[in-house]
DRENDO-1510 file (C-alpha; in Angstrom, 1 decimal, always signed):
<recs>
REC; n; res; u; v; w
REC; 1; MET; -11.8; -152.1; -114.9 .
REC; 2; THR; -10.3; -155.5; -114.5 .
REC; 3; GLY; -7.6; -154.5; -117.2 .
REC; 4; MET; -6.7; -151.4; -115.4 .
REC; 5; ALA; -6.3; -153.2; -112.0 .
REC; 6; SER; -4.2; -155.8; -113.4 .
REC; 7; THR; -2.0; -153.2; -115.1 .
REC; 8; LEU; -1.8; -151.3; -111.8 .
REC; 9; LYS; -1.0; -154.7; -110.1 .
REC; 10; LEU; +1.9; -155.4; -112.4 .
REC; 11; GLU; +3.3; -151.8; -112.2 .
REC; 12; VAL; +3.4; -152.0; -108.4 .
REC; 13; ALA; +5.1; -155.5; -108.4 .
REC; 14; GLN; +7.6; -154.2; -110.8 .
REC; 15; ALA; +8.3; -151.1; -108.7 .
REC; 16; ILE; +8.7; -153.1; -105.5 .
REC; 17; ALA; +11.0; -155.6; -107.2 .
REC; 18; ALA; +13.1; -152.8; -108.5 .
REC; 19; LEU; +13.2; -151.1; -105.3 .
REC; 20; TYR; +14.2; -154.2; -103.3 .
REC; 21; ARG; +16.9; -155.0; -105.9 .
REC; 22; THR; +18.5; -151.6; -106.0 .
REC; 23; GLU; +17.8; -150.2; -102.6 .
REC; 24; TRP; +17.7; -153.0; -100.0 .
REC; 25; GLY; +21.1; -152.3; -98.7 .
REC; 26; ARG; +20.6; -148.6; -98.3 .
REC; 27; ILE; +17.2; -149.1; -96.6 .
REC; 28; VAL; +18.7; -151.7; -94.1 .
REC; 29; ALA; +21.8; -149.6; -93.3 .
REC; 30; ILE; +19.6; -146.5; -92.5 .
REC; 31; LEU; +17.3; -148.6; -90.3 .
REC; 32; ILE; +20.1; -150.1; -88.4 .
REC; 33; ARG; +21.5; -146.7; -87.8 .
REC; 34; LEU; +18.1; -145.5; -86.6 .
REC; 35; ILE; +17.0; -148.5; -84.7 .
REC; 36; GLY; +20.2; -150.1; -83.6 .
REC; 37; ASP; +19.3; -153.8; -84.2 .
REC; 38; PHE; +20.1; -156.0; -87.0 .
REC; 39; ASP; +17.4; -158.3; -86.7 .
REC; 40; VAL; +14.6; -155.8; -86.0 .
REC; 41; ALA; +15.8; -153.6; -88.9 .
REC; 42; GLU; +15.9; -156.7; -91.4 .
REC; 43; ASP; +12.6; -157.9; -90.2 .
REC; 44; ALA; +11.0; -154.5; -90.3 .
REC; 45; ALA; +12.3; -153.9; -93.9 .
REC; 46; GLN; +10.8; -157.1; -95.1 .
REC; 47; GLU; +7.4; -156.2; -93.4 .
REC; 48; ALA; +7.4; -152.7; -95.0 .
REC; 49; PHE; +7.9; -154.4; -98.5 .
REC; 50; ALA; +5.0; -156.7; -97.8 .
REC; 51; ALA; +2.8; -153.8; -96.7 .
REC; 52; ALA; +3.7; -152.0; -99.8 .
REC; 53; VAL; +2.3; -154.7; -102.0 .
REC; 54; ASN; -1.2; -154.2; -100.6 .
REC; 55; GLN; -1.1; -150.4; -99.9 .
REC; 56; TRP; +0.4; -149.3; -103.2 .
REC; 57; GLU; -2.0; -151.6; -105.2 .
REC; 58; SER; -4.8; -149.5; -103.8 .
REC; 59; ARG; -3.3; -146.0; -103.6 .
REC; 60; GLY; -0.6; -146.3; -106.2 .
REC; 61; VAL; +3.2; -146.0; -106.0 .
REC; 62; PRO; +4.1; -143.1; -103.7 .
REC; 63; ASP; +6.5; -140.2; -105.1 .
REC; 64; LEU; +9.2; -141.2; -102.8 .
REC; 65; PRO; +9.0; -145.1; -102.5 .
REC; 66; ARG; +12.3; -145.6; -100.7 .
REC; 67; ALA; +11.3; -143.0; -98.0 .
REC; 68; TRP; +7.9; -144.7; -97.8 .
REC; 69; ILE; +9.6; -148.0; -97.1 .
REC; 70; ILE; +11.9; -146.5; -94.5 .
REC; 71; ARG; +9.3; -144.7; -92.7 .
REC; 72; THR; +6.8; -147.7; -92.6 .
REC; 73; ALA; +9.8; -150.1; -91.5 .
REC; 74; ARG; +10.7; -147.7; -88.7 .
REC; 75; TYR; +7.2; -147.7; -87.4 .
REC; 76; LYS; +7.0; -151.5; -87.6 .
REC; 77; ALA; +10.4; -151.7; -85.8 .
REC; 78; ILE; +9.1; -149.6; -83.0 .
REC; 79; ASP; +6.1; -151.8; -82.8 .
REC; 80; ARG; +8.3; -154.9; -82.5 .
REC; 81; LEU; +10.4; -153.3; -79.7 .
REC; 82; ARG; +7.2; -152.2; -77.8 .
REC; 83; ARG; +6.0; -155.8; -78.0 .
REC; 84; ARG; +9.3; -157.3; -76.8 .
REC; 85; THR; +9.4; -155.0; -73.8 .
REC; 86; GLN; +8.5; -151.6; -72.5 .
REC; 87; LEU; +9.5; -149.2; -75.3 .
REC; 88; THR; +11.1; -146.5; -73.1 .
REC; 89; GLU; +13.2; -149.1; -71.2 .
REC; 90; LYS; +14.3; -150.5; -74.6 .
REC; 91; LEU; +15.2; -147.3; -76.2 .
REC; 92; GLU; +17.0; -146.1; -73.0 .
REC; 93; TRP; +19.2; -149.5; -73.1 .
REC; 94; TYR; +19.9; -148.9; -76.8 .
REC; 95; ALA; +21.1; -145.3; -76.2 .
REC; 96; ALA; +23.3; -146.4; -73.2 .
REC; 97; SER; +24.9; -149.2; -75.3 .
REC; 98; GLY; +25.8; -146.7; -78.0 .
REC; 99; LEU; +24.0; -148.8; -80.5 .
REC; 100; ILE; +22.2; -145.9; -81.9 .
REC; 101; PRO; +23.0; -142.2; -82.1 .
REC; 102; SER; +21.3; -139.6; -80.0 .
REC; 103; SER; +19.8; -137.8; -83.1 .
REC; 104; GLU; +18.4; -139.4; -86.2 .
REC; 105; GLU; +20.8; -137.4; -88.4 .
REC; 106; PRO; +24.2; -137.3; -86.7 .
REC; 107; THR; +27.0; -134.8; -87.6 .
REC; 108; TYR; +29.8; -136.9; -89.0 .
REC; 109; ASP; +33.3; -136.0; -88.0 .
REC; 110; SER; +36.0; -135.8; -90.8 .
REC; 111; ASP; +37.3; -139.2; -89.8 .
REC; 112; GLU; +34.0; -140.9; -90.0 .
REC; 113; ILE; +32.4; -142.7; -93.1 .
REC; 114; GLU; +29.8; -140.7; -94.3 .
REC; 115; ASP; +28.0; -143.4; -96.4 .
REC; 116; ASP; +25.3; -145.5; -94.6 .
REC; 117; ARG; +26.1; -148.7; -96.7 .
REC; 118; LEU; +29.9; -148.4; -96.3 .
REC; 119; ARG; +29.3; -147.8; -92.6 .
REC; 120; LEU; +27.3; -151.0; -92.6 .
REC; 121; ILE; +30.1; -152.9; -94.1 .
REC; 122; PHE; +32.7; -151.8; -91.7 .
REC; 123; THR; +30.3; -152.6; -88.7 .
REC; 124; CYS; +29.6; -156.1; -90.1 .
REC; 125; CYS; +33.3; -156.6; -90.6 .
REC; 126; HIS; +34.0; -156.3; -86.8 .
REC; 127; PRO; +37.2; -158.1; -85.8 .
REC; 128; ALA; +35.3; -159.8; -83.0 .
REC; 129; LEU; +33.6; -161.9; -85.8 .
REC; 130; ALA; +35.3; -164.6; -87.9 .
REC; 131; ILE; +36.2; -163.2; -91.3 .
REC; 132; GLU; +33.9; -165.8; -93.1 .
REC; 133; THR; +31.0; -164.6; -90.7 .
REC; 134; GLN; +31.8; -160.9; -91.5 .
REC; 135; VAL; +31.5; -161.5; -95.3 .
REC; 136; ALA; +28.3; -163.6; -95.1 .
REC; 137; LEU; +26.5; -161.1; -92.8 .
REC; 138; THR; +27.4; -158.1; -95.0 .
REC; 139; LEU; +26.3; -159.9; -98.2 .
REC; 140; ARG; +22.9; -160.6; -96.4 .
REC; 141; MET; +22.4; -157.2; -94.7 .
REC; 142; LEU; +23.9; -154.8; -97.5 .
REC; 143; GLY; +23.5; -156.9; -100.7 .
REC; 144; GLY; +20.2; -158.5; -99.8 .
REC; 145; LEU; +21.5; -161.7; -101.1 .
REC; 146; GLU; +19.4; -164.7; -100.1 .
REC; 147; THR; +21.0; -167.4; -97.8 .
REC; 148; ASP; +21.4; -169.9; -100.8 .
REC; 149; GLU; +23.0; -167.2; -102.8 .
REC; 150; ILE; +25.5; -166.6; -100.1 .
REC; 151; ALA; +26.0; -170.4; -99.6 .
REC; 152; ARG; +27.0; -170.7; -103.2 .
REC; 153; ALA; +29.7; -168.0; -102.9 .
REC; 154; PHE; +31.2; -169.9; -100.0 .
REC; 155; LEU; +30.6; -173.4; -101.5 .
REC; 156; VAL; +28.8; -174.7; -98.4 .
REC; 157; PRO; +25.3; -176.1; -97.9 .
REC; 158; THR; +22.5; -173.5; -97.4 .
REC; 159; ALA; +21.7; -174.8; -94.0 .
REC; 160; THR; +25.3; -174.2; -92.9 .
REC; 161; MET; +25.1; -170.8; -94.0 .
REC; 162; ALA; +21.7; -170.1; -92.4 .
REC; 163; GLN; +23.1; -171.1; -89.0 .
REC; 164; ARG; +26.2; -169.0; -89.5 .
REC; 165; LEU; +24.1; -165.9; -90.2 .
REC; 166; VAL; +22.0; -166.6; -87.1 .
REC; 167; ARG; +25.0; -167.0; -85.0 .
REC; 168; ALA; +26.5; -163.8; -86.2 .
REC; 169; LYS; +23.5; -161.6; -85.4 .
REC; 170; ARG; +23.2; -163.2; -81.9 .
REC; 171; LYS; +26.9; -162.5; -81.3 .
REC; 172; ILE; +26.5; -158.9; -82.4 .
REC; 173; ARG; +23.5; -158.7; -79.9 .
REC; 174; ASP; +24.8; -160.6; -77.0 .
REC; 175; ALA; +28.5; -159.0; -77.1 .
REC; 176; GLY; +26.9; -155.5; -77.5 .
REC; 177; ILE; +29.0; -154.9; -80.7 .
REC; 178; PRO; +28.0; -151.3; -81.5 .
REC; 179; TYR; +26.8; -149.9; -84.9 .
REC; 180; LYS; +29.7; -147.6; -84.8 .
REC; 181; VAL; +31.5; -145.5; -87.5 .
REC; 182; PRO; +35.2; -146.4; -87.3 .
REC; 183; GLU; +37.7; -143.8; -87.5 .
REC; 184; THR; +40.1; -143.9; -90.4 .
REC; 185; THR; +42.9; -145.2; -88.1 .
REC; 186; ASP; +40.8; -148.3; -87.5 .
REC; 187; LEU; +40.1; -149.1; -91.1 .
REC; 188; SER; +43.1; -151.2; -92.0 .
REC; 189; PRO; +42.4; -154.3; -89.7 .
REC; 190; ARG; +39.1; -154.7; -91.4 .
REC; 191; ILE; +40.1; -154.1; -95.0 .
REC; 192; GLU; +40.5; -157.9; -95.9 .
REC; 193; ALA; +37.0; -158.7; -95.1 .
REC; 194; VAL; +35.6; -155.4; -96.6 .
REC; 195; LEU; +37.3; -156.1; -100.0 .
REC; 196; LYS; +36.1; -159.7; -100.1 .
REC; 197; VAL; +32.6; -158.5; -99.3 .
REC; 198; ILE; +32.5; -155.9; -102.1 .
REC; 199; TYR; +34.1; -158.5; -104.6 .
REC; 200; LEU; +31.4; -161.1; -103.7 .
REC; 201; ILE; +28.7; -158.4; -104.3 .
REC; 202; PHE; +30.3; -157.7; -107.6 .
REC; 203; ASN; +30.4; -161.4; -108.5 .
REC; 204; GLU; +26.6; -161.9; -107.6 .
REC; 205; GLY; +26.0; -159.0; -110.1 .
REC; 206; TYR; +28.5; -160.4; -112.7 .
REC; 207; ALA; +27.0; -163.9; -112.6 .
REC; 208; ALA; +23.6; -164.0; -110.8 .
REC; 209; THR; +23.1; -167.0; -108.8 .
REC; 210; LYS; +19.5; -167.4; -109.9 .
REC; 211; GLY; +16.9; -165.8; -112.1 .
REC; 212; ASP; +16.6; -165.2; -115.8 .
REC; 213; ALA; +19.2; -162.5; -116.1 .
REC; 214; LEU; +22.9; -163.5; -115.9 .
REC; 215; VAL; +24.0; -159.9; -115.0 .
REC; 216; ARG; +22.7; -157.6; -112.4 .
REC; 217; ALA; +24.2; -154.2; -113.5 .
REC; 218; ASP; +22.9; -152.7; -110.1 .
REC; 219; LEU; +25.1; -154.8; -108.0 .
REC; 220; CYS; +28.2; -154.3; -110.2 .
REC; 221; THR; +27.8; -150.6; -110.1 .
REC; 222; GLU; +27.2; -150.6; -106.3 .
REC; 223; ALA; +30.3; -152.7; -105.8 .
REC; 224; ILE; +32.4; -150.5; -108.0 .
REC; 225; ARG; +31.2; -147.4; -106.2 .
REC; 226; LEU; +31.9; -148.9; -102.8 .
REC; 227; GLY; +35.4; -150.0; -103.8 .
REC; 228; GLN; +36.1; -146.4; -105.1 .
REC; 229; LEU; +34.9; -145.0; -102.0 .
REC; 230; VAL; +37.1; -147.2; -99.9 .
REC; 231; ARG; +40.0; -146.2; -102.0 .
REC; 232; GLN; +39.3; -142.6; -101.4 .
REC; 233; LEU; +38.9; -143.1; -97.7 .
REC; 234; MET; +42.4; -144.5; -97.5 .
REC; 235; ALA; +44.0; -141.8; -99.6 .
REC; 236; PRO; +46.6; -140.6; -100.2 .
REC; 237; GLN; +48.3; -144.0; -100.1 .
REC; 238; PRO; +45.5; -146.7; -100.4 .
REC; 239; PRO; +46.7; -150.2; -100.0 .
REC; 240; SER; +47.6; -151.8; -103.4 .
REC; 241; GLU; +44.8; -154.5; -102.9 .
REC; 242; VAL; +42.2; -151.8; -102.6 .
REC; 243; THR; +43.3; -150.3; -105.9 .
REC; 244; ALA; +43.7; -153.6; -107.5 .
REC; 245; LEU; +40.0; -154.6; -106.6 .
REC; 246; VAL; +38.7; -151.5; -108.1 .
REC; 247; ALA; +40.7; -152.1; -111.4 .
REC; 248; LEU; +39.7; -155.7; -111.3 .
REC; 249; MET; +36.0; -154.9; -111.1 .
REC; 250; LEU; +36.2; -152.1; -113.7 .
REC; 251; LEU; +37.8; -154.5; -116.3 .
REC; 252; HIS; +35.3; -157.3; -115.7 .
REC; 253; ASP; +32.3; -154.8; -115.8 .
REC; 254; SER; +33.8; -153.2; -119.0 .
REC; 255; ARG; +32.7; -156.5; -120.9 .
REC; 256; ARG; +29.1; -156.4; -119.6 .
REC; 257; ASP; +27.3; -155.3; -122.8 .
REC; 258; ALA; +29.0; -158.0; -125.0 .
REC; 259; ARG; +28.4; -160.9; -122.6 .
REC; 260; LEU; +24.8; -161.5; -123.7 .
REC; 261; ASP; +23.0; -161.6; -127.0 .
REC; 262; LYS; +19.7; -159.8; -127.5 .
REC; 263; ALA; +17.8; -162.8; -126.1 .
REC; 264; GLY; +19.8; -162.5; -122.9 .
REC; 265; ASP; +21.8; -165.6; -123.6 .
REC; 266; LEU; +25.5; -166.1; -122.6 .
REC; 267; ILE; +28.2; -165.2; -125.2 .
REC; 268; LEU; +31.6; -166.6; -124.2 .
REC; 269; LEU; +34.6; -164.3; -123.9 .
REC; 270; GLU; +36.3; -165.8; -127.0 .
REC; 271; ASP; +33.2; -165.1; -129.0 .
REC; 272; GLN; +32.3; -161.6; -127.9 .
REC; 273; ASP; +32.1; -158.6; -130.0 .
REC; 274; ARG; +35.1; -156.6; -128.5 .
REC; 275; SER; +33.8; -153.2; -130.1 .
REC; 276; ARG; +31.1; -153.4; -127.7 .
REC; 277; TRP; +33.4; -153.3; -124.6 .
REC; 278; ASN; +33.6; -150.3; -122.5 .
REC; 279; HIS; +37.0; -149.1; -123.6 .
REC; 280; PRO; +37.2; -145.8; -121.7 .
REC; 281; GLN; +36.5; -148.0; -118.6 .
REC; 282; ILE; +39.4; -150.3; -119.6 .
REC; 283; ALA; +41.7; -147.3; -120.0 .
REC; 284; GLU; +40.7; -146.1; -116.5 .
REC; 285; ALA; +41.5; -149.5; -115.1 .
REC; 286; LEU; +44.9; -150.3; -116.7 .
REC; 287; PRO; +47.0; -147.6; -114.9 .
REC; 288; LEU; +45.4; -148.9; -111.6 .
REC; 289; VAL; +46.6; -152.4; -112.3 .
REC; 290; GLU; +50.1; -151.0; -113.0 .
REC; 291; GLU; +49.7; -149.1; -109.6 .
REC; 292; SER; +48.8; -152.1; -107.8 .
REC; 293; LEU; +51.6; -154.3; -109.1 .
REC; 294; ARG; +54.2; -151.7; -107.9 .
REC; 295; GLY; +53.3; -152.6; -104.3 .
REC; 296; ARG; +53.1; -155.9; -102.5 .
REC; 297; THR; +51.4; -158.1; -105.0 .
REC; 298; GLY; +48.3; -159.7; -103.5 .
REC; 299; VAL; +45.5; -161.9; -104.8 .
REC; 300; TYR; +43.5; -159.0; -106.2 .
REC; 301; ALA; +46.5; -157.5; -108.0 .
REC; 302; LEU; +47.1; -160.9; -109.7 .
REC; 303; GLN; +43.5; -161.2; -110.7 .
REC; 304; ALA; +43.5; -157.7; -112.1 .
REC; 305; ALA; +46.7; -158.4; -114.1 .
REC; 306; ILE; +44.9; -161.5; -115.6 .
REC; 307; ALA; +41.9; -159.5; -116.5 .
REC; 308; ALA; +44.1; -156.8; -118.2 .
REC; 309; LEU; +45.6; -159.7; -120.3 .
REC; 310; HIS; +42.2; -160.5; -121.5 .
REC; 311; CYS; +41.0; -156.9; -122.1 .
REC; 312; GLN; +44.0; -155.7; -123.9 .
REC; 313; PRO; +44.2; -157.8; -127.2 .
REC; 314; ALA; +42.1; -156.6; -130.1 .
REC; 315; ARG; +41.4; -160.2; -131.0 .
REC; 316; ALA; +40.7; -163.2; -128.9 .
REC; 317; GLU; +43.5; -165.3; -130.5 .
REC; 318; GLU; +46.1; -162.7; -129.6 .
REC; 319; THR; +45.5; -163.4; -125.7 .
REC; 320; ASP; +48.8; -164.3; -124.0 .
REC; 321; TRP; +47.5; -167.5; -122.3 .
REC; 322; ALA; +50.9; -168.6; -121.3 .
REC; 323; GLN; +51.4; -165.5; -119.2 .
REC; 324; ILE; +47.9; -166.1; -117.8 .
REC; 325; VAL; +48.9; -169.6; -116.8 .
REC; 326; ARG; +51.9; -168.2; -115.0 .
REC; 327; LEU; +49.8; -165.7; -113.1 .
REC; 328; TYR; +47.4; -168.3; -112.0 .
REC; 329; GLU; +50.2; -170.5; -110.8 .
REC; 330; VAL; +51.3; -167.5; -108.6 .
REC; 331; LEU; +47.8; -166.8; -107.3 .
REC; 332; GLU; +47.4; -170.5; -106.4 .
REC; 333; ARG; +50.3; -170.4; -104.2 .
REC; 334; LEU; +49.0; -167.1; -102.6 .
REC; 335; GLN; +45.5; -168.3; -102.2 .
REC; 336; PRO; +45.1; -172.1; -102.8 .
REC; 337; SER; +41.6; -172.9; -103.9 .
REC; 338; PRO; +39.7; -175.3; -106.1 .
REC; 339; ILE; +38.3; -172.5; -108.0 .
REC; 340; VAL; +41.7; -171.0; -108.7 .
REC; 341; THR; +42.8; -174.4; -109.9 .
REC; 342; LEU; +39.7; -174.7; -112.1 .
REC; 343; ASN; +40.6; -171.4; -113.8 .
REC; 344; ARG; +44.3; -172.5; -114.2 .
REC; 345; ALA; +43.0; -175.6; -116.0 .
REC; 346; VAL; +40.9; -173.6; -118.4 .
REC; 347; ALA; +44.1; -171.4; -119.1 .
REC; 348; ILE; +46.3; -174.6; -119.6 .
REC; 349; ALA; +43.7; -175.9; -122.1 .
REC; 350; MET; +43.9; -172.6; -124.1 .
REC; 351; ALA; +47.6; -172.2; -123.9 .
REC; 352; ASP; +48.3; -175.8; -124.8 .
REC; 353; SER; +45.4; -178.3; -125.1 .
REC; 354; PRO; +42.4; -179.7; -123.3 .
REC; 355; GLN; +44.4; -183.0; -123.0 .
REC; 356; ALA; +47.1; -181.2; -121.0 .
REC; 357; ALA; +44.3; -180.0; -118.4 .
REC; 358; PHE; +42.5; -183.3; -118.0 .
REC; 359; GLY; +44.5; -184.6; -115.1 .
REC; 360; LEU; +44.3; -181.2; -113.2 .
REC; 361; ILE; +40.6; -180.9; -113.7 .
REC; 362; ASP; +39.8; -184.5; -112.6 .
REC; 363; SER; +41.7; -184.0; -109.4 .
REC; 364; LEU; +39.1; -181.4; -108.5 .
REC; 365; ALA; +36.1; -183.7; -108.8 .
REC; 366; PRO; +35.7; -184.4; -105.0 .
REC; 367; GLU; +35.8; -180.7; -104.0 .
REC; 368; LEU; +33.6; -179.3; -106.9 .
REC; 369; GLU; +31.2; -182.1; -107.5 .
REC; 370; SER; +28.2; -179.8; -106.6 .
REC; 371; TYR; +29.6; -176.8; -108.7 .
REC; 372; HIS; +28.0; -176.5; -112.1 .
REC; 373; LEU; +30.8; -174.6; -113.8 .
REC; 374; PHE; +33.1; -177.6; -112.9 .
REC; 375; HIS; +31.0; -179.9; -114.9 .
REC; 376; ALA; +30.4; -177.3; -117.7 .
REC; 377; THR; +34.4; -176.8; -118.0 .
REC; 378; ARG; +34.9; -180.6; -118.1 .
REC; 379; ALA; +32.1; -180.9; -120.7 .
REC; 380; ASP; +33.7; -178.3; -122.8 .
REC; 381; PHE; +37.1; -180.1; -122.6 .
REC; 382; PHE; +35.5; -183.4; -123.8 .
REC; 383; ARG; +33.6; -181.5; -126.6 .
REC; 384; ARG; +36.7; -180.0; -127.9 .
REC; 385; VAL; +38.5; -183.4; -128.1 .
REC; 386; GLY; +35.6; -185.2; -129.6 .
REC; 387; ALA; +34.6; -187.2; -126.7 .
REC; 388; LEU; +30.9; -186.5; -127.1 .
REC; 389; GLU; +29.3; -189.0; -124.9 .
REC; 390; GLU; +31.5; -187.9; -122.0 .
REC; 391; ALA; +30.6; -184.3; -122.9 .
REC; 392; SER; +26.8; -185.1; -122.8 .
REC; 393; ARG; +27.1; -186.7; -119.4 .
REC; 394; SER; +29.0; -183.7; -118.0 .
REC; 395; TYR; +26.6; -181.0; -119.7 .
REC; 396; THR; +23.5; -183.0; -118.3 .
REC; 397; ARG; +25.2; -182.9; -114.7 .
REC; 398; ALA; +25.8; -179.2; -115.1 .
REC; 399; LEU; +22.1; -178.7; -116.0 .
REC; 400; GLU; +21.1; -180.5; -112.8 .
REC; 401; LEU; +23.1; -177.9; -110.7 .
REC; 402; VAL; +22.7; -174.7; -112.5 .
REC; 403; THR; +20.3; -172.0; -111.0 .
REC; 404; ASN; +20.5; -169.3; -113.4 .
REC; 405; ASP; +18.3; -169.3; -116.5 .
REC; 406; SER; +20.7; -167.6; -118.9 .
REC; 407; GLU; +23.4; -170.2; -118.0 .
REC; 408; ARG; +20.8; -172.9; -118.3 .
REC; 409; ARG; +19.9; -172.0; -121.8 .
REC; 410; PHE; +23.6; -171.9; -122.8 .
REC; 411; LEU; +24.3; -175.4; -121.4 .
REC; 412; GLU; +21.2; -176.8; -123.2 .
REC; 413; ARG; +22.3; -175.5; -126.4 .
REC; 414; ARG; +25.6; -177.1; -125.8 .
REC; 415; LEU; +24.0; -180.4; -125.0 .
REC; 416; ARG; +21.9; -180.4; -128.2 .
REC; 417; GLU; +25.1; -179.7; -130.2 .
REC; 418; VAL; +26.9; -182.7; -129.0 .
REC; 419; GLN; +23.9; -185.1; -128.9 .
REC; 420; PRO; +23.2; -185.3; -132.5 .
REC; 421; ASN; +26.8; -186.1; -133.3 .
REC; 422; ILE; +26.6; -189.0; -130.9 .
REC; 423; GLN; +23.8; -190.5; -132.7 .
REC; 424; SER; +25.4; -190.1; -136.1 .
REC; 425; GLY; +28.7; -191.4; -134.8 .
</recs>
């Protein structure tokens, strides 16, 4: 019996973890539509997941686990509202404010967004909120990212991001910002933040902040789906940056199966088996890159063009690094960022030599001291020029900062490679 109980407990834990990972955004979006309060919806969802641990271990995983979570969370949300004030008064206030629809399943007009998760993105991206706040709130509510994961995306301390999220939800409540579906004519002012949110969700899937797995395919797939849906909403002439972002994500995601070995360890782009790339997906993306470059060239179009230059050659040594350097120079003028500069330094090292990029990368030290990839890149430059002691120090610093287990194993392997040579030298 003990063995059966342990097996059931493990199955329940795995089911709940998978449900949280893949369905958190959908569940919270539905709850916000039904309840009308960001904080209550989020707290109730978390309580429902906690309740599932106990109840499913004794009763088994239900046939419709997502529906079970939503139903349980809704009951818990109503209890929260009842405790806060008289339920009737609270619901009447919500109905009058327009925060919730009069029916649980509203009939959408043709100008409304029919996808709950996409509706949540546009609601979080209300112009009354600062764009950084819009992005951070959507990543938390839709993507289910933890505060430290979002802080990493913004390169700010976790405490700073936590305060930002609290203020955002307070402003939505105090200002009475409605959970309202925007009409298509109101979409354009919110596109910048929406695209940034979608790309950050994709990036968390492409290189997970923490955990054993480097790649979270569920987040990559969801981000691509949302990007394609935004593009469809803005047809027949979607903005070039919308098209570019879809192309960019398709190109990056096309390399997914080649980025890790059988043990789940990282394989660098130059060492990947290109026959394992998703070539139909690349073929789908390349015309979108060309389409985006015919319009006003923006940051996503430039990044998509760079990704296309990586994906097109049959062999790594055929990559046009000189052209990639030029594109990064343009991108840096449009969007000055230490991360863009770091990527340009890598491209210069590949097009010319690591020595040619040392000055540029050293100039980034004050801004990127707490960024593990800065130290990993610097270590790789030192390794390639034979400065093994410096490489060892930089790999050690990168290991102090990295939070993903797959990346950690890669850096540990690199460190072991340089240390024996230091001793023998």
